[in-house]
SEVEX-401925 format. One line per field, with one value per residue: x negated, y negated, z negated of N, C-alpha, C in turn; residue in three letters. Coordinates in steps of 0.02 Angstrom, whole numbers, m for minus. Layout:
% residues N
n_east (X:...)
n_north (Y:...)
n_up (Z:...)
ca_east (X:...)
ca_north (Y:...)
ca_up (Z:...)
c_east (X:...)
c_north (Y:...)
c_up (Z:...)
residuo (ala:...)
***
This chain:
% residues 188
n_east (m821:m817:m839:m715:m638:m690:m643:m506:m511:m564:m461:m358:m411:m398:m265:m125:m90:37:78:m28:m9:116:80:m9:78:161:82:20:m93:m137:m181:m234:m251:m373:m315:m184:m35:m8:82:203:244:397:442:488:378:354:264:102:m69:m213:m375:m471:m564:m640:m593:m486:m369:m281:m166:m86:27:21:97:70:m65:m185:m224:m336:m328:m376:m499:m516:m603:m674:m596:m518:m364:m219:m81:69:90:194:305:307:328:449:529:570:578:417:282:166:41:m31:m167:m260:m430:m528:m527:m437:m418:m301:m233:m69:55:219:328:456:455:346:394:500:429:358:457:473:346:260:124:94:142:45:m57:m3:m7:m147:m179:m112:m181:m308:m282:m248:m369:m452:m396:m419:m559:m589:m532:m611:m739:m717:m713:m835:m946:m1055:m1024:m1119:m1163:m1044:m1030:m1147:m1115:m1007:m1077:m1172:m1089:m1033:m1132:m1143:m1017:m984:m1026:m927:m818:m722:m786:m701:m604:m682:m732:m612:m573:m676:m649:m701:m760:m779:m894:m973:m992:m1069:m1185:m1229:m1254:m1359:m1462:m1495)
n_north (92:m27:m4:44:m68:m144:m71:m99:m239:m245:m183:m275:m382:m328:m333:m375:m540:m589:m506:m530:m667:m664:m594:m686:m795:m746:m737:m826:m942:m956:m1036:m1000:m1040:m1001:m879:m887:m799:m687:m591:m525:m410:m324:m398:m383:m326:m416:m459:m445:m466:m527:m544:m686:m769:m778:m694:m565:m468:m313:m256:m163:m157:m66:m25:m156:m169:m212:m134:m128:m91:m118:m220:m360:m421:m519:m479:m377:m292:m328:m267:m209:m53:47:m33:m119:m29:40:m64:m103:m160:m191:m124:m185:m315:m442:m542:m694:m698:m788:m948:m921:m884:m825:m728:m717:m602:m579:m449:m417:m495:m435:m304:m330:m379:m266:m191:m262:m270:m137:m110:m160:m66:32:m42:m56:78:97:11:73:194:146:99:220:290:209:226:364:367:290:369:485:435:398:520:580:495:422:308:207:217:183:50:m6:9:m81:m197:m198:m212:m343:m445:m582:m617:m535:m588:m678:m607:m573:m481:m393:m363:m304:m192:m123:m95:m8:95:110:74:m90:m98:6:m44:m156:m94:m30:m140:m199:m110:m125)
n_up (551:612:745:787:769:871:980:971:987:1118:1187:1168:1240:1366:1396:1501:1563:1524:1416:1329:1307:1242:1126:1071:1048:947:838:704:632:466:312:148:m24:m151:m260:m217:m165:m35:m21:m131:m264:m246:m140:34:154:288:377:452:405:469:423:445:385:223:67:15:m83:m119:m235:m370:m509:m659:m801:m838:m809:m690:m535:m415:m247:m122:m44:54:196:330:484:432:414:328:240:161:183:171:136:247:353:318:288:158:m15:m82:m184:m207:m220:m120:m122:m117:m149:m131:m48:99:274:384:519:554:592:641:602:660:777:840:857:946:1055:1091:1151:1267:1324:1362:1344:1221:1135:1137:1077:950:910:908:802:694:693:659:530:465:481:404:276:258:261:148:46:61:29:m102:m162:m134:m148:m269:m406:m402:m269:m203:m245:m189:m55:m37:m68:36:146:141:82:46:6:m102:m223:m250:m291:m430:m569:m638:m544:m444:m513:m537:m405:m368:m451:m578:m746:m818:m893:m840:m712:m743:m792:m675:m592:m664:m645:m513)
ca_east (m755:m826:m832:m645:m615:m709:m596:m445:m525:m571:m394:m321:m439:m377:m192:m107:m83:102:77:m76:24:168:45:m35:133:192:31:7:m149:m120:m233:m212:m301:m393:m263:m118:m11:17:138:213:284:469:457:482:321:380:208:35:m117:m281:m419:m518:m617:m624:m587:m422:m363:m216:m165:m21:27:44:101:39:m135:m197:m264:m354:m334:m411:m529:m515:m651:m662:m573:m478:m292:m187:m9:94:109:260:355:307:356:518:564:599:536:353:257:98:27:m89:m186:m324:m481:m560:m488:m436:m382:m276:m187:m8:99:285:346:514:433:302:437:536:381:341:510:465:279:239:53:90:155:m21:m92:25:m35:m217:m180:m93:m238:m360:m261:m255:m441:m479:m373:m455:m628:m591:m520:m670:m794:m701:m725:m903:m999:m1058:m1003:m1174:m1161:m985:m1047:m1196:m1081:m971:m1129:m1201:m1038:m1028:m1171:m1131:m950:m976:m1035:m865:m766:m726:m810:m645:m572:m729:m733:m548:m577:m723:m623:m747:m751:m820:m959:m1010:m1013:m1124:m1246:m1251:m1283:m1422:m1513:m1509)
ca_north (67:m86:19:49:m137:m165:m37:m138:m304:m234:m170:m339:m420:m297:m342:m421:m609:m599:m472:m567:m729:m646:m578:m749:m836:m719:m739:m894:m947:m988:m1040:m992:m1059:m950:m863:m885:m733:m677:m545:m508:m351:m336:m427:m340:m347:m429:m486:m417:m520:m512:m592:m723:m788:m773:m628:m551:m402:m284:m221:m149:m158:m6:m44:m222:m167:m218:m83:m152:m36:m141:m286:m378:m468:m536:m426:m327:m299:m318:m263:m156:m9:77:m86:m143:22:56:m127:m101:m196:m159:m119:m212:m386:m459:m606:m724:m702:m852:m979:m876:m899:m763:m729:m684:m578:m561:m380:m417:m521:m384:m249:m352:m385:m198:m171:m298:m258:m70:m109:m176:m4:63:m82:m37:144:87:m19:124:240:112:98:288:305:171:260:427:353:266:427:528:404:399:588:605:448:402:238:164:218:144:m20:m25:4:m145:m248:m198:m234:m416:m466:m651:m622:m494:m631:m716:m562:m563:m414:m350:m340:m259:m129:m89:m70:48:147:118:24:m151:m82:46:m90:m197:m52:m20:m204:m212:m66:m141)
ca_up (568:655:814:803:776:939:1026:969:1018:1190:1214:1170:1297:1429:1406:1554:1537:1491:1351:1288:1288:1193:1064:1046:1024:886:785:679:585:403:261:79:m74:m199:m308:m185:m146:33:m31:m202:m280:m240:m74:92:195:355:417:442:395:492:390:488:340:152:35:m16:m113:m129:m299:m399:m582:m694:m872:m846:m790:m618:m502:m348:m200:m62:m40:125:223:400:530:397:421:263:235:118:238:160:140:316:396:300:275:91:m62:m95:m253:m208:m211:m80:m151:m95:m201:m115:5:156:335:412:575:529:646:618:622:704:842:870:880:1006:1110:1113:1197:1330:1350:1339:1324:1150:1099:1128:1027:885:894:889:735:646:690:621:460:441:476:347:215:253:244:79:4:65:m9:m174:m186:m120:m166:m339:m418:m378:m196:m182:m256:m138:10:m37:m67:103:194:139:23:27:m25:m163:m281:m261:m316:m502:m585:m658:m482:m411:m551:m524:m336:m367:m494:m635:m799:m813:m923:m791:m658:m770:m794:m605:m568:m700:m617:m443)
c_east (m760:m819:m758:m614:m632:m663:m531:m455:m530:m503:m354:m346:m415:m302:m179:m90:m17:103:29:m45:77:136:18:20:164:144:16:m51:m125:m180:m200:m268:m316:m336:m193:m101:14:79:142:253:358:489:452:425:345:325:146:m14:m186:m327:m470:m578:m593:m616:m517:m423:m291:m219:m93:m29:53:40:63:m34:m141:m242:m276:m366:m372:m442:m538:m567:m631:m646:m534:m404:m260:m111:8:126:179:315:362:343:430:561:605:553:473:334:189:97:m31:m105:m253:m371:m520:m510:m493:m400:m364:m234:m127:36:164:305:403:494:389:344:475:490:361:394:503:398:253:166:45:107:88:m62:m68:m3:m108:m223:m162:m149:m294:m344:m269:m328:m472:m459:m411:m527:m635:m580:m581:m727:m781:m715:m797:m959:m997:m1036:m1056:m1173:m1101:m998:m1096:m1164:m1043:m1022:m1159:m1152:m1034:m1065:m1156:m1065:m944:m983:m972:m809:m774:m743:m753:m610:m617:m731:m669:m549:m621:m700:m668:m732:m796:m890:m1003:m1035:m1071:m1189:m1274:m1285:m1351:m1479:m1536:m1550)
c_north (5:m66:22:m20:m162:m133:m78:m206:m297:m221:m234:m382:m393:m306:m388:m489:m620:m567:m508:m632:m717:m631:m642:m792:m811:m720:m812:m892:m986:m987:m1034:m1011:m999:m941:m860:m813:m735:m633:m529:m443:m369:m368:m373:m369:m354:m456:m445:m475:m496:m565:m620:m745:m782:m701:m622:m483:m379:m247:m207:m151:m91:m21:m110:m225:m169:m163:m106:m93:m54:m209:m301:m431:m483:m473:m370:m344:m282:m316:m210:m106:20:24:m111:m93:34:m6:m123:m138:m156:m161:m152:m288:m391:m531:m629:m727:m766:m888:m934:m907:m833:m777:m686:m665:m553:m493:m379:m441:m469:m326:m268:m355:m315:m171:m202:m283:m190:m67:m126:m116:31:24:m64:31:138:58:31:175:210:112:168:308:271:205:326:417:332:325:472:500:406:468:611:559:433:329:190:160:177:69:m45:m33:m62:m202:m254:m227:m310:m444:m537:m659:m587:m537:m671:m673:m555:m490:m367:m322:m290:m191:m89:m59:m7:106:162:64:m36:m138:m42:2:m133:m158:m42:m83:m218:m170:m86:m205)
c_up (613:729:834:809:846:992:1029:1003:1094:1222:1220:1229:1364:1443:1465:1523:1501:1422:1303:1264:1234:1125:1031:1015:959:827:768:630:524:356:192:32:m120:m250:m278:m166:m74:30:m106:m208:m275:m175:m21:134:267:403:403:441:418:464:440:446:268:129:5:m49:m114:m195:m320:m475:m608:m769:m885:m827:m714:m593:m430:m302:m137:m74:34:141:295:441:496:404:354:272:183:166:230:167:212:362:382:289:210:43:m79:m168:m260:m200:m162:m99:m123:m156:m193:m69:66:215:367:474:554:589:616:646:672:774:878:897:944:1066:1135:1161:1266:1364:1324:1318:1250:1107:1086:1076:958:863:873:819:681:638:648:546:429:433:416:281:205:232:171:31:2:23:m84:m204:m178:m141:m241:m345:m392:m302:m169:m190:m202:m69:15:m31:3:154:198:79:0:m11:m92:m225:m298:m289:m392:m519:m606:m596:m446:m447:m538:m454:m332:m411:m554:m688:m786:m841:m875:m735:m682:m772:m723:m580:m601:m671:m547:m438)
residuo (met:lys:asp:tyr:val:arg:val:ile:glu:asp:tyr:ile:lys:ser:leu:asp:ser:glu:ala:ala:gln:ala:leu:his:glu:met:ser:lys:val:arg:ser:tyr:lys:lys:gly:asp:phe:leu:leu:arg:glu:gly:gln:val:cys:arg:glu:ser:phe:leu:phe:ile:ser:gly:ile:gly:arg:lys:tyr:phe:leu:asp:asp:gly:lys:glu:his:thr:thr:asp:ile:tyr:phe:arg:asp:asp:leu:ala:leu:ser:phe:arg:ser:tyr:thr:leu:gln:glu:pro:gly:thr:glu:tyr:ile:gln:ala:ile:ser:asp:val:thr:val:ser:val:thr:asp:arg:val:ala:phe:asp:gln:ala:lys:gly:gln:tyr:pro:ser:leu:val:lys:leu:asp:leu:leu:leu:val:glu:tyr:tyr:ala:leu:thr:leu:glu:gln:lys:trp:phe:lys:ser:lys:thr:leu:ser:ala:thr:glu:arg:tyr:leu:glu:val:leu:glu:arg:asn:pro:ala:tyr:val:gln:gln:ile:pro:leu:thr:ile:leu:ala:ser:phe:leu:gly:ile:ser:leu:glu:thr:leu:ser:arg:ile:arg:ala:lys:ile)
***
């Protein structure tokens, strides 16, 4: 997926100066402390969050139990897709696991800029494609890789950060029990 991130980065670099300036002006850098929420259940997702540094997660509650669906690292795009697309209250939380810095882009400003700069429509399409590819890849891995292989993949992706992720969150993300995660970690 890093190759597709490069495709998006290269496309952004190729934007004409006016479209690039508009994109820059609608994106603001924000910092959040560990434990802060970027989005809460019941809110409408009106912004997208591109992680610059730190670790975040997306999760939902089911009968009071947290289910982590995504863990975000550098260059990951976070949003509640259904809420963002339909502009209706969402069912997910996006939370900082560590102190994070993100580039925040306002949806309304982006939509308005797409009307003025057609090159941003293609950028939007590239971002949606990236999101769909990420979901497909995650689903495929959840069906084809063992729990150990999924853990090793997360560990390989960002070894320095994995130690900062609470084990309960990591186990939930991997779709395994805390006990199974402990056994996997003991074997490695």
